[in-house]
N, C-alpha and C positions, 0 to 999 in steps of 0.2 A: 829227570830232565826231559826224557823222551815222552813221558806221560804228559808233562806240562806242555810240550810242543804239540802233541796230538790234540790236547784239549784246546790250545790256542787256535790250532788249525780248524778244529771242529767249530769253534765259536765264530771264526772268520767265515767259514762256509755257511753256517747258520744265519749269520748277520747278512751276508750277501744274498742268501735265499730269501730272507725276510724283506730285505730292501727291494729285491726284484718283485716279490709278491705285492708289496705296497705300491711300487711303481706301476705294476700290472693293473692293480685295482684302480689306481688313479687314472688310468687310460680311459676308463668308462666315463665319458662326459657326453651330455646330450648336445652340447654346442662345441663346434670346432671353428677356429678362426683362420685356419690355413687356406681356406678355399670357400667358394660359393657352392651351396648344395641345393639341388632341385628335386622336388617331389611331385608325384602325379597320383591322382585318384583313379581307381579302376573303373568307375561308373561313367563319369562325364569326360574323363581324360583331360581334366584341367590341371595346371601346374602352379605350384607356389615355390618360393625360394627362401633360403636362409643366407644372408650375406651380412655378417656382423660388421657394422660401420665403426663402432667404438666400444671401448671397455673402460671400466673405472674400478679401482681398488679402494674399498672402504673397510678399514680394519682387516679382518680375516676373510672378507667376502670379495668376490669378483663379480661385477655387474656387466652384463652384455646387452648391447642395443642393436637390434636389427634395423634395416632401412625403414624409412617412414612411408606412410601411405595416407590417402584420404580416409578420414574416420569421423563418424558422428561425434560431436561434442555434447549435444543434447538433441531434442526432437526436431528442432528447426535450424540446426547449424552443423556444418561439417568443417573440419580444418584440414589443410593440406599436409601438415606435418604431424599427423596423428600416429598412433601406435600401429604397428604392422599386425598381420594375422597371428604372429607369435606372441603378441602382448607388448606392453610398454617396456619390459625388461626381463631378463633372465638372470637370476642371482645364484651364483655358485657358493655354497657354504662349505665348511669343513666336513670331512667324512663322507664326501660324495653326495651331499644333499643339494638338489637343484630346485629352485622355486621360480615358477613362471607367474608373473604378475600383470594383471590388466587393471589399470586404475579406473576409478569411476568417471563416467561421462558427465555427471552432474552431482550436486550435493545430495540428491535423493538416492543415489546409487551407492554401492560400496565395492571395495576392491575384490576382484576375483583372483583366487590363488590356486595354483596347481603344483603339486609336489611330486618329484620323481627321486627315488632313492637308487643311486647307481651302484651301491655296495651292500644292498640288503641280502639277508640270508635266504636260502631257498624256502618258499612258501611263507615268508614273512609278510603279513598284510600291513597296509598303511592307508590313510585317507589321501587319495589322489586329488579329490575335489569335494568341497562341501557346498551343497546348494543353499542359496540364501532364502528362497521362498518356501523351503520345506526342510524337514529334518533328515531328508535323504542325503546320501553321499555316494561318491564313486570310490570303490576300494581298488587298490592296485596290489598285485602280489607277484613276486618272482616265481614263475612256474617252470623255468628251465633255462639251461645254458647250452647252446649248441654251436657247432661249427657250421656256418651257412655261407652260401655263395650269392653274390649280387653284383651287378655291373662288372662282371668278369673279375670280381675281387672275392677273396675268401677271408673270413674273419670269425672270431668268437662273438656270439650274439647272446645277450640276455633277453629273455622273453618275459614281458610284464603283461599279465592278464587283468582286464578291468571288469568290475561287476558293480552294479548299482544296488545299494542296500538302504534299508530304513534305520531308524535310531536303535531298533532292537537287533540289528545285524541280520535281518531277514532279506532275502534277495527280492528286488522289485523288478518287474518286467521292464526291459529297456533295450533299445537297439545297441547300447554300448556293451551289454553283457557278452562275455567271451571274446570281445575284441582285444587285440594285442598291440602293445607298443614294443618295438624292437630296438634294442640299444647295442650298437656295434662297439667293440673294444677300441678300434683305431679310427673309425669314421663317424662317430657320433650316432645320434638317433637315425634309424633308417626306416622306421614306420612311425608316423606322428599324426596327432590330431590337428585340425585347423582350429586353433584355440579361440579365434574371434567369433566362432559359431556357438560356443558354450557360454551360458546355459540357454541361449535363446532358441535353439533348434534341437528337437529330440533326435533328429536324424544326424548323428555325428559323422563328420567327414574325416576319413582316414586317408593319408597319403603315404605312398611308398617312394623311397629314394630312386630317382630316375637318372641322375647325372651329377657330376661335380667338376670343378675346375682344379687346376694345379696338382697333377696334370689333368687335362680335360678327359673325362670318361663319361660315356652315356650321353644323355640328352641334356644340353646346357642352354643357357639363355640365347635366344635367336636374335641376331643383330642385323643391321642394315646390309652389310656386305655378304651375309649368309643368305638373306632373303633374295637378293639380286645377284646370286652367284651363278652366272651362265657361262657356257663354253660355245665356241663356234660349232654350228650345226644344230644347236638347240632350237626347238620350235615351240611357239605358244599361240593357240588359236582361242580368241575370245569373242563373246557376243554381248553387246550392250543394248539395253532397252530402257526407254523412259517415256512415260506419257505425262504431258504437262497438264496441270489443273486449270490452266487459263484457256478460255474459249479462243479458237475452235479446237482445243485439246489436241495439239499436234503430238505425234508419236515419233520419237527418234530411235532409229535402229542403226547400230554400228557393228559391223563384223570385221574382224582384223586377224590376219595371219602374220605373225612376226617370226622371222628366222635370223638367228644371230650369225653374223659374218665374221666379226673380229672383236676381240676383247683387249682393252687397253687399261692397264693398272697404273694408277698414279704413283709416283715415287714416294709420296707421303704415306701411302698405304691406307688412307682413309676414304678414298674415292675410286670408282671404276667407271669406265666409259665403254659403250658398245656401239659398233656399227651394225645396223639392223636393216634387213630387207623387209619391207612392210607392204602387204597387199591389203587394201581396205575398201569397204563399201559403206558410205554414209547416206542414209535415207531418212527423209522427214515426210510423214504422211499426215494430211489434214482431213478432217471428217468430210469436208465439202470440196476441197481443192485437189484431191488426189495426192500423188507422191512425187517428190523430186529427189533425185539421187546424184551423188558424186562418187566417182570411182578413181582409185589411184593405185599405182605400183611404184614405190619410191624407196630410196635408201635414206635412212635417218640416223642420227647419232643421239644416244640417250646416256646421261650421266647420273650416277647415284652416289651420294656422299653421306657418310655417317654424321657429318657436321650439320646437315640439313634435316635430319630425322632423329633428333635426340630421344624421342619416345621409344625408339627401337633399341637404344643403347642401355636403357634402364631395365630393372628386374620386373617380372610380372607383378602388377598392382602398385609398383613404386610411383610416387608422384613425380610428374615432370611438367615444368612450365611450358606453355604454348608461346613460342618465341615471337610469333606474329601478332599476338594479342596481349594487351596489358591486363594484369589481374585475372588471367585465365590459366587453368591447369588441366591436365588430362592424365591418363594412364593406359597401359595395355595389359591384356591378359595373355596367357599362353597355354597351348594344349597340343593334342595329337589329332583332333578331329573337329571340323566345323560342326556347330550344332544344327545348322540348317541343312535339310536333306538335299537341297539343290546344289550344294557345293561341298559335299563330303569328300574328303581325300584322307583316308585313314592312314595312320602310321607315318605321316609326314609332319614334322613339327611346324607349328604355325603360331603367329601372334595375331591378335585381333583387338580392335578398339571397341569397347562395349557400347551399348545403346546410349547411355549417359556419358558420352565420350568427352564432353567438355564441361568444366565447372567454372562459373564466374564468381568473382569476389564481391561481396556486399558487406562493407564494414570489415569485421574480422571473420566473417563466415563465407563459405563456398556453397553454392547450390547448383544442381544440374541445369545446364542451359544449352541452347542451340548455338551454332557458330554462324548463323546468318545465311546459310546456303540452302535453305528450304528443307528438303527431305532429309538431309544429313542429320544424324542423331536418332533416327528411327530404325536404323539397321546396323549390322555389324560389318566392319571392314576386315577382311581376312588377308593375311600375308603369309605365304607358304615358303618354307626353306627351299631355295633353289628354283622357285616357280614364280616369284615376284608377287605383284598385287598392286592396288587393292582389288579384291573380288568381293562382291556383296549381292544380296538378293532381298528385295523389298517384299514384305509379307503380303502386300496387296499389289500384284504386278500390273494391274490395270491403271494404278495411280502413282507408282513410284519407280525408282531406278533399279536396275540390276546389271551387274557386270560379271559374267560367268566365264570361267575357264572351261572350255568344252573339249580341249585336246592339248596334250603336250608330248614332246619327244625330247628326252635328255639322254644322250648316248644311245644305249641299246634299250632304254626303258621307254615304253609307249603307253599312253592312257587316253581314253576317250575316242570320239569320232571326229576325224579331221574335216575342216572346211576345204573347199576347192577354190583356188584363186580365180580361175576362169569363170566359175559360177558366180562368185561374188561380184566380179566386174561385168557379168552378163556379156561375155565375149560371144559375138555371133548373133546377138539379138538386136534387131533394128532399133536405133536410138529413140525414135519418136514413139515407139510402141511399148516401151518398157514399163511405163507408169500408168497405163490406162486401167481403171478399176473394173471389177466385175461385181454383179449384184449377188449378195449372199444373205439369206434370211431363213428362219429367225436368227438373229445375231445380237446378243449372245444366245448360245444353244446348249441344251442339256445333253445333246447327242446327235440328233438328226437335223440336217439343214439342207437347203436347196440352193444350187448354183444356177444362175441365169446368165447365159452368154451375151455379150454385147451385140447390138444390131449390126448387120452387115457381115456377120460370120455364119458359117454353116457347119453342122456336125459332120463327122465325129470330132470330139475334142479329147485332149489328154489333160487330166487334172493331176497336179503334183502338189503335195502338201508338205511343208517344212515347219519345224518349230522355230522359235525366235532366234535360235543360235545358228540356223541354216542347216540343221540336220534333217535329212530326208525321212519323213514319217510313212508315206504311202504314195503309190501311183495308181490312178483310176482311169477308166474310160467312160466318157460321156457321149451317148449316142443321140441325144436330142438337145434342143436349145436350152432346156431347163431340166434338171434332174436332181433327185434327192440322194443324199449320202449320209452315212452313219459314222460318227467319230466317238461313240460312247465309250470305246475302249481307250481313248486318249485321256491323259491326266488333265486336270483343270489348268488353263493357261491360254496363251495367245498363239495362234498358228497362222502361217502365210499360205494362202491358196493360189496356185499359179495355173491359169488356163492357157493351153497351147492349141491354137487353131491350125487347121491343115495348111492354110496359106502362110504359115510361119510367124504370124503375129502372136504376141504374148500379152496376157492381161493378168492383173493381180488383184487380190482382195485379202481380207483378214478374217479369221474365224476366232471368236472368243468362246472357248469351251468352259462352261460353268462347272 
């Protein structure tokens, strides 16, 4: 009887152990539905997301569907509700087999299928992807199981190594070789391919887990009230520049210093309002009529609402309708660094609207289109976490708009070179003498230029050169009514030259450095 009891107890323990082992193995799933998961690539610092919107059970399979995005349906047509970067669907089969499927864009194409075995044995190979235009395939193999740390989490991780091979099983040179997919026991896949790039690009894009929701960990989707999350005492200094393409080619320059005085959060929790002290200089310069400027120091109120900016409430690449336009749609992308060197702020999450930011509907198809505001659509609009926006820089500054963040202060964190309110408003400079131009030639210049002082003035003069944001570049002395100077060390762009005469009069001109 005791032997029978011991045997029964042993069987119970064995069954419990077996059950635990099976449950443990079943934990390895590439898709988790308990949260949204965010991934980042280490090269461009762009982000993508997994947020499963729906599932369907068909027999012994579970089908998962990620959010929709704008996708080509064929060469001349895109649809707003197309498959995400993850494919049309992810199918979970018995025994830990996951199939990622991307269905054909047209009848001339065929389904692309990617297979991940979450319960394979060590060093067991399988076909991860079979190329359609060749006999090559990408092989996957479980090469290790390790305890790894990520996002301040620790978990068991299965390491799947990829290799491209031909039909004879010989290794083919490829950027995918030795790349790894990482599958976490409790958090799903934590290193993944951007599947909509395969097989069209040989440079495979791999993304690592950067954040998740529920609970929020790491970097997650940047939304409206996170972009415009300010506190009293925060300061933001910006410089706007735009040259019109209409004769006489007026140039607009706006420099602004904004300091947050008060924060008011709405009871609904979806909006916030700020009382802001704003120092501002607005100048318009004509080629033949000189400059006219307006200066102000005011207190304004600014309100931001999640209801008014639905594009920031959606995931990166997710389709969102443009509420103000019928049959138009757009999307945003997300990352950690702006691509344009003029507005780089590393390690601060940002969202941006891509160049083809609006798509208009023609029949059943969407195509990239402008929104009717001229230059908009040629540049990227950037919105930084806690720093607001939009910020942008036109690739040809002589003919397009830019709005640059040149300085900010948030708590004890300071970045950039601040503007000065008295300088912006030209405090102490005689009103009638602020806008008189000086002669500068050749202009544009590759480095050397000549400044000629206005008639009725006498040397010596003080020459002060600023960039378009108001940042001081250099101060020079001019001992004759005309003198040559060298700015070959300046980067290409537009600069403001200020000539100060001994009698206190101030004159202005611009330098275009090619």
